[in-house]
C-alpha positions, 0 to 999 in steps of 0.5 A: 499500500505504500506505493499506492499512497505514493502514487495518490500523493503525486496525483494530489499535489496537481489538485484541483483538476478539471474532470468535465464541464461541470466538475472538478476533481479536488481529493484523491485518497486511500481508505483501506483498499479503496481510492476515493476520488472526490469531485466537487460540482462548479457552482454554475453546474448546480442545476445539473447537480440538483437533476442528478440529486432528484434522479437518485431520489426518484429511482436510485437503482437506475441512478446508480446503474448509470453511474456504474456504467459510466465508472466501467467505461472509465476504468474497465478498458483495455488494459484495465486500471492498475488499481483494480488489477491490484485489487484495489477498489475505486469510489467516486463521491460527487459533492455540490454546495448542498452536500453529497450528490453521489457516491459509487464504487467500482471493484474488479469483480465488476468489470467483464 
């Protein structure tokens, strides 16, 4: 885990970093055997965060499936993510000004 912590420390030194048009990666940390990526929705994208929060409230299973698919597209590629190959799970936490919007976790067994 020391090597993983060193990689995460290097990554953390370059934060915040733009993720997409709505959010920034603000923190990367290890919690036990999980790498946790924390993203913050930009204030100008608050409407998008509100829509996601409503989607989760209305249909949590569909919202989780959508976000899990997004994670699979990102991490279950050839070659697979080095963290997943090492048995480390990856979690995404997305926050806005109101608090947690959503959280999802991907482990190696989630990748085909």
